[in-house]
Biopython code that builds the backbone (N, CA, C, O; Angstrom):
import numpy as np
from Bio.PDB.StructureBuilder import StructureBuilder

atoms = [
    (1, "UNK", "N", (5.494, -12.005, 25.579)),
    (1, "UNK", "CA", (5.683, -11.428, 26.799)),
    (1, "UNK", "C", (7.013, -11.630, 27.613)),
    (1, "UNK", "O", (7.374, -12.803, 27.716)),
    (2, "UNK", "N", (7.642, -10.863, 28.088)),
    (2, "UNK", "CA", (8.891, -11.291, 28.854)),
    (2, "UNK", "C", (8.627, -11.573, 30.364)),
    (2, "UNK", "O", (7.672, -11.152, 31.018)),
    (3, "UNK", "N", (9.488, -12.240, 30.729)),
    (3, "UNK", "CA", (9.171, -12.764, 32.097)),
    (3, "UNK", "C", (10.247, -12.005, 33.230)),
    (3, "UNK", "O", (11.373, -11.607, 32.936)),
    (4, "UNK", "N", (9.688, -11.923, 34.428)),
    (4, "UNK", "CA", (10.371, -11.238, 35.368)),
    (4, "UNK", "C", (11.802, -12.130, 35.753)),
    (4, "UNK", "O", (11.779, -13.346, 35.943)),
    (5, "UNK", "N", (12.930, -11.364, 35.823)),
    (5, "UNK", "CA", (14.291, -12.074, 36.062)),
    (5, "UNK", "C", (13.947, -12.836, 37.596)),
    (5, "UNK", "O", (13.114, -12.372, 38.374)),
    (6, "UNK", "N", (14.593, -13.843, 37.816)),
    (6, "UNK", "CA", (14.574, -14.450, 39.238)),
    (6, "UNK", "C", (15.138, -13.666, 40.282)),
    (6, "UNK", "O", (14.686, -13.758, 41.423)),
    (7, "UNK", "N", (16.208, -12.800, 39.968)),
    (7, "UNK", "CA", (16.746, -12.103, 40.915)),
    (7, "UNK", "C", (16.788, -10.691, 40.481)),
    (7, "UNK", "O", (16.957, -10.547, 39.270)),
    (8, "UNK", "N", (16.660, -9.507, 41.258)),
    (8, "UNK", "CA", (16.753, -8.100, 40.985)),
    (8, "UNK", "C", (17.502, -7.374, 41.896)),
    (8, "UNK", "O", (17.860, -7.897, 42.951)),
    (9, "UNK", "N", (17.805, -6.141, 41.592)),
    (9, "UNK", "CA", (18.679, -5.194, 42.378)),
    (9, "UNK", "C", (17.666, -4.123, 43.001)),
    (9, "UNK", "O", (17.041, -3.350, 42.275)),
    (10, "UNK", "N", (17.556, -4.129, 44.276)),
    (10, "UNK", "CA", (16.690, -3.167, 44.913)),
    (10, "UNK", "C", (17.481, -1.849, 45.268)),
    (10, "UNK", "O", (18.690, -1.876, 45.494)),
    (11, "UNK", "N", (16.769, -0.761, 45.303)),
    (11, "UNK", "CA", (17.389, 0.530, 45.579)),
    (11, "UNK", "C", (16.795, 1.259, 46.819)),
    (11, "UNK", "O", (16.890, 2.474, 46.996)),
    (12, "UNK", "N", (16.249, 0.495, 47.556)),
    (12, "UNK", "CA", (15.732, 1.028, 48.867)),
    (12, "UNK", "C", (16.938, 1.613, 49.596)),
    (12, "UNK", "O", (18.031, 1.052, 49.523)),
    (13, "UNK", "N", (16.748, 2.782, 50.330)),
    (13, "UNK", "CA", (17.833, 3.262, 51.175)),
    (13, "UNK", "C", (19.055, 3.541, 50.551)),
    (13, "UNK", "O", (20.088, 3.399, 51.206)),
    (14, "UNK", "N", (19.106, 3.965, 49.238)),
    (14, "UNK", "CA", (20.169, 4.219, 48.507)),
    (14, "UNK", "C", (19.833, 5.599, 47.656)),
    (14, "UNK", "O", (19.415, 5.594, 46.498)),
    (15, "UNK", "N", (20.090, 6.760, 48.431)),
    (15, "UNK", "CA", (19.812, 8.001, 47.774)),
    (15, "UNK", "C", (20.886, 8.392, 46.792)),
    (15, "UNK", "O", (22.025, 7.934, 46.703)),
    (16, "UNK", "N", (20.215, 9.464, 45.969)),
    (16, "UNK", "CA", (21.054, 10.155, 44.930)),
    (16, "UNK", "C", (22.089, 9.313, 44.173)),
    (16, "UNK", "O", (21.698, 8.359, 43.501)),
    (17, "UNK", "N", (23.482, 9.641, 44.256)),
    (17, "UNK", "CA", (24.319, 9.120, 43.395)),
    (17, "UNK", "C", (24.588, 7.674, 43.772)),
    (17, "UNK", "O", (24.970, 6.851, 42.939)),
    (18, "UNK", "N", (24.344, 7.342, 45.255)),
    (18, "UNK", "CA", (24.523, 5.891, 45.545)),
    (18, "UNK", "C", (23.656, 5.153, 44.701)),
    (18, "UNK", "O", (24.076, 4.137, 44.145)),
    (19, "UNK", "N", (22.351, 5.599, 44.523)),
    (19, "UNK", "CA", (21.592, 4.757, 43.698)),
    (19, "UNK", "C", (22.002, 4.508, 42.354)),
    (19, "UNK", "O", (22.039, 3.388, 41.844)),
    (20, "UNK", "N", (22.367, 5.787, 41.684)),
    (20, "UNK", "CA", (23.051, 5.539, 40.414)),
    (20, "UNK", "C", (24.247, 4.653, 40.350)),
    (20, "UNK", "O", (24.326, 3.816, 39.451)),
    (21, "UNK", "N", (25.165, 4.782, 41.229)),
    (21, "UNK", "CA", (26.238, 4.025, 41.158)),
    (21, "UNK", "C", (25.834, 2.606, 41.394)),
    (21, "UNK", "O", (26.231, 1.777, 40.575)),
    (22, "UNK", "N", (25.086, 2.204, 42.416)),
    (22, "UNK", "CA", (24.669, 0.790, 42.661)),
    (22, "UNK", "C", (23.919, 0.357, 41.407)),
    (22, "UNK", "O", (24.194, -0.742, 40.926)),
    (23, "UNK", "N", (23.098, 1.043, 40.899)),
    (23, "UNK", "CA", (22.296, 0.590, 39.866)),
    (23, "UNK", "C", (23.260, 0.112, 38.658)),
    (23, "UNK", "O", (23.310, -1.025, 38.189)),
    (24, "UNK", "N", (23.980, 1.192, 38.280)),
    (24, "UNK", "CA", (25.005, 0.885, 37.275)),
    (24, "UNK", "C", (25.949, -0.343, 37.537)),
    (24, "UNK", "O", (26.143, -1.192, 36.667)),
    (25, "UNK", "N", (26.449, -0.385, 38.619)),
    (25, "UNK", "CA", (27.301, -1.672, 39.049)),
    (25, "UNK", "C", (26.355, -2.892, 38.891)),
    (25, "UNK", "O", (26.855, -3.911, 38.414)),
    (26, "UNK", "N", (24.979, -2.904, 39.257)),
    (26, "UNK", "CA", (24.298, -4.064, 39.201)),
    (26, "UNK", "C", (24.197, -4.530, 37.740)),
    (26, "UNK", "O", (24.415, -5.682, 37.365)),
    (27, "UNK", "N", (23.812, -3.408, 36.897)),
    (27, "UNK", "CA", (23.840, -3.701, 35.513)),
    (27, "UNK", "C", (24.994, -4.225, 34.871)),
    (27, "UNK", "O", (24.904, -5.059, 33.970)),
    (28, "UNK", "N", (26.169, -3.739, 35.327)),
    (28, "UNK", "CA", (27.579, -4.276, 34.903)),
    (28, "UNK", "C", (27.782, -5.734, 35.252)),
    (28, "UNK", "O", (28.338, -6.511, 34.476)),
    (29, "UNK", "N", (27.275, -6.118, 36.549)),
    (29, "UNK", "CA", (27.519, -7.183, 37.253)),
    (29, "UNK", "C", (26.410, -8.444, 36.408)),
    (29, "UNK", "O", (26.520, -9.662, 36.550)),
    (30, "UNK", "N", (25.537, -7.841, 35.674)),
    (30, "UNK", "CA", (24.506, -8.811, 34.937)),
    (30, "UNK", "C", (23.183, -8.792, 35.379)),
    (30, "UNK", "O", (22.381, -9.526, 34.802)),
    (31, "UNK", "N", (22.775, -8.012, 36.393)),
    (31, "UNK", "CA", (21.489, -8.034, 36.887)),
    (31, "UNK", "C", (20.408, -7.166, 35.702)),
    (31, "UNK", "O", (20.676, -6.116, 35.119)),
    (32, "UNK", "N", (19.340, -7.861, 35.609)),
    (32, "UNK", "CA", (18.545, -7.329, 34.413)),
    (32, "UNK", "C", (17.109, -6.968, 35.186)),
    (32, "UNK", "O", (16.079, -6.940, 34.512)),
    (33, "UNK", "N", (17.076, -6.747, 36.333)),
    (33, "UNK", "CA", (15.790, -6.443, 37.035)),
    (33, "UNK", "C", (16.343, -5.312, 38.043)),
    (33, "UNK", "O", (17.333, -5.529, 38.742)),
    (34, "UNK", "N", (15.685, -4.167, 38.070)),
    (34, "UNK", "CA", (16.119, -2.911, 38.889)),
    (34, "UNK", "C", (14.546, -2.667, 39.417)),
    (34, "UNK", "O", (13.511, -2.717, 38.753)),
    (35, "UNK", "N", (14.711, -2.413, 40.703)),
    (35, "UNK", "CA", (13.402, -2.226, 41.472)),
    (35, "UNK", "C", (13.683, -0.888, 42.289)),
    (35, "UNK", "O", (14.622, -0.745, 43.072)),
    (36, "UNK", "N", (12.736, 0.053, 41.986)),
    (36, "UNK", "CA", (12.956, 1.442, 42.710)),
    (36, "UNK", "C", (11.312, 1.793, 43.221)),
    (36, "UNK", "O", (10.369, 1.007, 43.124)),
    (37, "UNK", "N", (11.265, 3.111, 43.751)),
    (37, "UNK", "CA", (9.878, 3.475, 44.078)),
    (37, "UNK", "C", (9.915, 4.922, 44.413)),
    (37, "UNK", "O", (10.865, 5.428, 45.010)),
    (38, "UNK", "N", (8.858, 5.588, 44.015)),
    (38, "UNK", "CA", (8.675, 6.891, 44.398)),
    (38, "UNK", "C", (9.143, 7.324, 45.798)),
    (38, "UNK", "O", (9.829, 8.326, 46.001)),
    (39, "UNK", "N", (8.662, 6.383, 46.843)),
    (39, "UNK", "CA", (9.148, 6.780, 48.093)),
    (39, "UNK", "C", (10.739, 6.676, 48.403)),
    (39, "UNK", "O", (11.202, 7.243, 49.393)),
    (40, "UNK", "N", (11.454, 6.020, 47.626)),
    (40, "UNK", "CA", (12.954, 5.944, 47.759)),
    (40, "UNK", "C", (13.531, 7.207, 47.434)),
    (40, "UNK", "O", (14.654, 7.452, 47.876)),
    (41, "UNK", "N", (12.851, 8.167, 46.630)),
    (41, "UNK", "CA", (13.306, 9.305, 46.142)),
    (41, "UNK", "C", (14.551, 9.273, 45.265)),
    (41, "UNK", "O", (15.395, 10.160, 45.399)),
    (42, "UNK", "N", (14.703, 8.332, 44.408)),
    (42, "UNK", "CA", (15.984, 7.950, 43.701)),
    (42, "UNK", "C", (15.808, 7.609, 42.092)),
    (42, "UNK", "O", (16.690, 7.274, 41.301)),
    (43, "UNK", "N", (14.449, 7.790, 41.862)),
    (43, "UNK", "CA", (14.106, 7.297, 40.596)),
    (43, "UNK", "C", (14.899, 7.884, 39.181)),
    (43, "UNK", "O", (15.268, 7.150, 38.265)),
    (44, "UNK", "N", (15.045, 9.118, 39.211)),
    (44, "UNK", "CA", (15.739, 9.848, 38.292)),
    (44, "UNK", "C", (17.317, 9.267, 38.316)),
    (44, "UNK", "O", (17.979, 9.267, 37.278)),
    (45, "UNK", "N", (17.806, 8.822, 39.459)),
    (45, "UNK", "CA", (19.147, 8.347, 39.426)),
    (45, "UNK", "C", (19.223, 6.928, 39.036)),
    (45, "UNK", "O", (20.264, 6.460, 38.575)),
    (46, "UNK", "N", (18.096, 6.187, 39.215)),
    (46, "UNK", "CA", (18.258, 4.821, 38.561)),
    (46, "UNK", "C", (18.017, 5.045, 37.132)),
    (46, "UNK", "O", (18.725, 4.406, 36.354)),
    (47, "UNK", "N", (17.173, 5.812, 36.676)),
    (47, "UNK", "CA", (16.877, 6.157, 35.160)),
    (47, "UNK", "C", (18.170, 6.530, 34.570)),
    (47, "UNK", "O", (18.539, 5.971, 33.536)),
    (48, "UNK", "N", (18.900, 7.445, 35.152)),
    (48, "UNK", "CA", (20.152, 7.901, 34.595)),
    (48, "UNK", "C", (21.217, 6.760, 34.409)),
    (48, "UNK", "O", (22.015, 6.803, 33.472)),
    (49, "UNK", "N", (21.207, 5.760, 35.310)),
    (49, "UNK", "CA", (22.037, 4.763, 35.330)),
    (49, "UNK", "C", (21.590, 3.733, 33.934)),
    (49, "UNK", "O", (22.468, 3.347, 33.163)),
    (50, "UNK", "N", (20.377, 3.423, 33.770)),
    (50, "UNK", "CA", (19.824, 2.732, 33.012)),
    (50, "UNK", "C", (20.268, 3.269, 31.522)),
    (50, "UNK", "O", (20.765, 2.565, 30.643)),
    (51, "UNK", "N", (19.989, 4.620, 31.441)),
    (51, "UNK", "CA", (20.207, 5.234, 30.097)),
    (51, "UNK", "C", (21.596, 5.164, 29.731)),
    (51, "UNK", "O", (21.940, 4.884, 28.583)),
    (52, "UNK", "N", (22.573, 5.456, 30.848)),
    (52, "UNK", "CA", (24.060, 5.458, 30.490)),
    (52, "UNK", "C", (24.484, 4.078, 30.193)),
    (52, "UNK", "O", (25.382, 3.904, 29.370)),
    (53, "UNK", "N", (23.924, 3.077, 30.787)),
    (53, "UNK", "CA", (24.352, 1.701, 30.471)),
    (53, "UNK", "C", (24.074, 1.191, 29.101)),
    (53, "UNK", "O", (24.785, 0.407, 28.473)),
    (54, "UNK", "N", (22.817, 1.797, 28.665)),
    (54, "UNK", "CA", (22.753, 1.563, 27.156)),
    (54, "UNK", "C", (22.029, 0.202, 26.985)),
    (54, "UNK", "O", (21.819, -0.094, 25.808)),
    (55, "UNK", "N", (21.668, -0.552, 27.775)),
    (55, "UNK", "CA", (20.982, -1.860, 27.357)),
    (55, "UNK", "C", (19.792, -1.779, 26.744)),
    (55, "UNK", "O", (19.066, -0.892, 27.192)),
    (56, "UNK", "N", (19.279, -2.537, 25.703)),
    (56, "UNK", "CA", (18.179, -2.337, 24.983)),
    (56, "UNK", "C", (17.081, -2.502, 26.111)),
    (56, "UNK", "O", (17.187, -3.333, 27.014)),
    (57, "UNK", "N", (16.018, -1.632, 25.972)),
    (57, "UNK", "CA", (15.032, -1.739, 26.805)),
    (57, "UNK", "C", (14.257, -3.029, 26.980)),
    (57, "UNK", "O", (13.789, -3.365, 28.068)),
    (58, "UNK", "N", (14.149, -3.672, 25.973)),
    (58, "UNK", "CA", (13.512, -5.031, 25.994)),
    (58, "UNK", "C", (14.265, -6.039, 26.899)),
    (58, "UNK", "O", (13.637, -7.010, 27.322)),
    (59, "UNK", "N", (15.679, -5.861, 27.252)),
    (59, "UNK", "CA", (16.260, -6.798, 28.018)),
    (59, "UNK", "C", (16.318, -6.357, 29.296)),
    (59, "UNK", "O", (17.157, -6.906, 30.010)),
    (60, "UNK", "N", (15.577, -5.422, 29.818)),
    (60, "UNK", "CA", (15.668, -5.127, 31.216)),
    (60, "UNK", "C", (14.204, -5.067, 31.901)),
    (60, "UNK", "O", (13.244, -4.686, 31.232)),
    (61, "UNK", "N", (14.076, -5.409, 33.100)),
    (61, "UNK", "CA", (12.726, -5.306, 33.595)),
    (61, "UNK", "C", (12.907, -4.105, 34.864)),
    (61, "UNK", "O", (13.789, -4.089, 35.723)),
    (62, "UNK", "N", (12.089, -3.392, 34.729)),
    (62, "UNK", "CA", (12.031, -2.268, 35.646)),
    (62, "UNK", "C", (10.716, -2.248, 36.614)),
    (62, "UNK", "O", (9.601, -2.165, 36.099)),
    (63, "UNK", "N", (10.850, -2.313, 37.789)),
    (63, "UNK", "CA", (9.740, -2.112, 38.797)),
    (63, "UNK", "C", (9.854, -0.802, 39.569)),
    (63, "UNK", "O", (10.929, -0.399, 40.015)),
    (64, "UNK", "N", (8.760, -0.190, 39.697)),
    (64, "UNK", "CA", (8.735, 1.006, 40.554)),
    (64, "UNK", "C", (7.383, 1.008, 41.318)),
    (64, "UNK", "O", (6.428, 0.391, 40.845)),
    (65, "UNK", "N", (7.287, 1.638, 42.404)),
    (65, "UNK", "CA", (6.020, 1.694, 43.148)),
    (65, "UNK", "C", (5.573, 2.955, 43.548)),
    (65, "UNK", "O", (6.424, 3.815, 43.775)),
    (66, "UNK", "N", (4.237, 3.251, 43.692)),
    (66, "UNK", "CA", (3.699, 4.488, 44.240)),
    (66, "UNK", "C", (3.784, 4.440, 45.620)),
    (66, "UNK", "O", (3.441, 3.416, 46.211)),
    (67, "UNK", "N", (4.289, 5.634, 46.347)),
    (67, "UNK", "CA", (4.146, 5.647, 47.739)),
    (67, "UNK", "C", (2.665, 5.470, 48.444)),
    (67, "UNK", "O", (1.668, 6.072, 48.046)),
    (68, "UNK", "N", (2.678, 4.540, 49.562)),
    (68, "UNK", "CA", (1.533, 4.369, 49.932)),
    (68, "UNK", "C", (0.614, 5.552, 50.388)),
    (68, "UNK", "O", (-0.610, 5.415, 50.381)),
    (69, "UNK", "N", (1.169, 6.624, 50.752)),
    (69, "UNK", "CA", (0.445, 7.862, 51.256)),
    (69, "UNK", "C", (-0.127, 8.342, 49.943)),
    (69, "UNK", "O", (-0.998, 9.206, 50.040)),
    (70, "UNK", "N", (0.209, 7.933, 48.726)),
    (70, "UNK", "CA", (-0.484, 8.396, 47.565)),
    (70, "UNK", "C", (-1.434, 7.529, 46.942)),
    (70, "UNK", "O", (-1.663, 7.630, 45.737)),
    (71, "UNK", "N", (-2.061, 6.606, 47.734)),
    (71, "UNK", "CA", (-3.099, 5.736, 47.153)),
    (71, "UNK", "C", (-4.488, 6.179, 47.379)),
    (71, "UNK", "O", (-5.337, 5.287, 47.379)),
    (72, "UNK", "N", (-4.911, 7.507, 47.588)),
    (72, "UNK", "CA", (-6.178, 8.001, 47.642)),
    (72, "UNK", "C", (-6.678, 8.187, 46.152)),
    (72, "UNK", "O", (-5.980, 8.270, 45.142)),
    (73, "UNK", "N", (-8.104, 8.235, 46.265)),
    (73, "UNK", "CA", (-8.793, 8.467, 45.080)),
    (73, "UNK", "C", (-8.220, 9.672, 44.216)),
    (73, "UNK", "O", (-8.143, 10.793, 44.717)),
    (74, "UNK", "N", (-7.822, 9.423, 42.914)),
    (74, "UNK", "CA", (-7.320, 10.418, 42.083)),
    (74, "UNK", "C", (-5.832, 10.664, 42.290)),
    (74, "UNK", "O", (-5.292, 11.604, 41.708)),
    (75, "UNK", "N", (-5.174, 9.887, 43.069)),
    (75, "UNK", "CA", (-3.936, 10.323, 43.471)),
    (75, "UNK", "C", (-2.710, 9.280, 42.757)),
    (75, "UNK", "O", (-1.578, 9.703, 42.522)),
    (76, "UNK", "N", (-3.077, 8.075, 42.506)),
    (76, "UNK", "CA", (-2.341, 7.106, 41.936)),
    (76, "UNK", "C", (-1.683, 7.506, 40.394)),
    (76, "UNK", "O", (-0.486, 7.604, 40.123)),
    (77, "UNK", "N", (-2.617, 7.663, 39.663)),
    (77, "UNK", "CA", (-2.248, 8.056, 38.172)),
    (77, "UNK", "C", (-0.952, 9.189, 38.164)),
    (77, "UNK", "O", (0.153, 8.958, 37.673)),
    (78, "UNK", "N", (-1.366, 10.465, 38.830)),
    (78, "UNK", "CA", (-0.363, 11.589, 38.520)),
    (78, "UNK", "C", (0.927, 10.966, 39.155)),
    (78, "UNK", "O", (1.972, 11.243, 38.566)),
    (79, "UNK", "N", (1.004, 10.285, 40.101)),
    (79, "UNK", "CA", (2.331, 9.909, 41.072)),
    (79, "UNK", "C", (2.875, 8.849, 40.045)),
    (79, "UNK", "O", (4.081, 8.881, 39.799)),
    (80, "UNK", "N", (2.099, 7.932, 39.440)),
    (80, "UNK", "CA", (2.684, 6.943, 38.452)),
    (80, "UNK", "C", (3.503, 7.817, 37.322)),
    (80, "UNK", "O", (4.674, 7.635, 36.991)),
    (81, "UNK", "N", (2.717, 8.676, 36.881)),
    (81, "UNK", "CA", (3.238, 9.471, 35.723)),
    (81, "UNK", "C", (4.362, 10.111, 36.052)),
    (81, "UNK", "O", (5.287, 10.117, 35.240)),
    (82, "UNK", "N", (4.485, 10.740, 37.249)),
    (82, "UNK", "CA", (5.703, 11.392, 37.818)),
    (82, "UNK", "C", (7.004, 10.364, 37.805)),
    (82, "UNK", "O", (8.156, 10.650, 37.478)),
    (83, "UNK", "N", (6.504, 9.114, 38.243)),
    (83, "UNK", "CA", (7.724, 8.112, 38.322)),
    (83, "UNK", "C", (8.142, 7.697, 36.954)),
    (83, "UNK", "O", (9.293, 7.303, 36.767)),
    (84, "UNK", "N", (7.297, 7.760, 36.013)),
    (84, "UNK", "CA", (7.617, 7.480, 34.717)),
    (84, "UNK", "C", (8.574, 8.461, 34.026)),
    (84, "UNK", "O", (9.572, 8.149, 33.376)),
    (85, "UNK", "N", (8.085, 9.770, 34.283)),
    (85, "UNK", "CA", (8.960, 10.748, 33.915)),
    (85, "UNK", "C", (10.373, 10.932, 34.407)),
    (85, "UNK", "O", (11.299, 11.262, 33.666)),
    (86, "UNK", "N", (10.495, 10.681, 35.814)),
    (86, "UNK", "CA", (11.678, 10.662, 36.557)),
    (86, "UNK", "C", (12.720, 9.518, 36.073)),
    (86, "UNK", "O", (13.918, 9.735, 35.891)),
    (87, "UNK", "N", (12.015, 8.140, 35.874)),
    (87, "UNK", "CA", (12.917, 6.983, 35.279)),
    (87, "UNK", "C", (13.277, 7.408, 33.857)),
    (87, "UNK", "O", (14.452, 7.252, 33.523)),
    (88, "UNK", "N", (12.455, 7.901, 33.016)),
    (88, "UNK", "CA", (12.795, 8.112, 31.721)),
    (88, "UNK", "C", (13.006, 6.943, 30.758)),
    (88, "UNK", "O", (13.814, 7.034, 29.833)),
    (89, "UNK", "N", (12.337, 5.935, 30.959)),
    (89, "UNK", "CA", (12.625, 4.742, 30.310)),
    (89, "UNK", "C", (11.455, 4.155, 29.531)),
    (89, "UNK", "O", (11.582, 3.054, 28.995)),
    (90, "UNK", "N", (10.112, 4.975, 29.432)),
    (90, "UNK", "CA", (8.927, 4.579, 28.963)),
    (90, "UNK", "C", (8.278, 3.748, 30.026)),
    (90, "UNK", "O", (8.477, 3.896, 31.231)),
    (91, "UNK", "N", (7.419, 2.787, 29.438)),
    (91, "UNK", "CA", (6.648, 2.003, 30.334)),
    (91, "UNK", "C", (7.498, 1.288, 31.236)),
    (91, "UNK", "O", (8.524, 0.813, 30.751)),
    (92, "UNK", "N", (7.240, 1.094, 32.632)),
    (92, "UNK", "CA", (7.693, 0.171, 33.584)),
    (92, "UNK", "C", (7.222, -1.312, 33.283)),
    (92, "UNK", "O", (6.153, -1.459, 32.690)),
    (93, "UNK", "N", (7.881, -2.295, 33.619)),
    (93, "UNK", "CA", (7.229, -3.519, 33.490)),
    (93, "UNK", "C", (6.428, -3.988, 34.659)),
    (93, "UNK", "O", (5.616, -4.908, 34.551)),
    (94, "UNK", "N", (6.670, -3.316, 35.843)),
    (94, "UNK", "CA", (5.607, -3.771, 36.884)),
    (94, "UNK", "C", (5.647, -2.317, 37.870)),
    (94, "UNK", "O", (6.629, -1.662, 38.222)),
    (95, "UNK", "N", (4.340, -2.123, 38.126)),
    (95, "UNK", "CA", (3.809, -0.982, 39.040)),
    (95, "UNK", "C", (3.281, -1.365, 40.167)),
    (95, "UNK", "O", (2.834, -0.530, 40.954)),
]
sb = StructureBuilder()
sb.init_structure("model")
sb.init_model(0)
sb.init_chain("A")
sb.init_seg("    ")
for serial, (resi, resn, name, xyz) in enumerate(atoms, 1):
    if name == "N":
        sb.init_residue(resn, " ", resi, " ")
    sb.init_atom(name, np.array(xyz, "f"), 0.0, 1.0, " ", f" {name:<3s}", serial, name[0])
structure = sb.get_structure()
C-alpha cells in the first residue's frame, strides 16, 4: 500500500486553466499529492495536468472530495463517479 505524501498541492480557489497550470507546475516542482474537489469545479483541469505530465499513476496520490451539499442518501456515489470521470485518472487514493 502506498502512503500519502507529507505535503500536497491544493487546488481550492483555482478555476479552469489556473488549476491546470498550478497542478502542472506543482508536479514539475516535485509534488506527488494533488488535492481537488467537486466543489472547486476544476477536476477536469487537474486531471488534464496529470495526464499531460505523464507520471506513472502509482507515483501520484490524488485526493478529491464530494461537495457537502451532495451528502444526502443516494447522492454520494453518482457525484463520486462524476468526479472520477472528470479526473480521468482511474481510482483516487482518497475520497
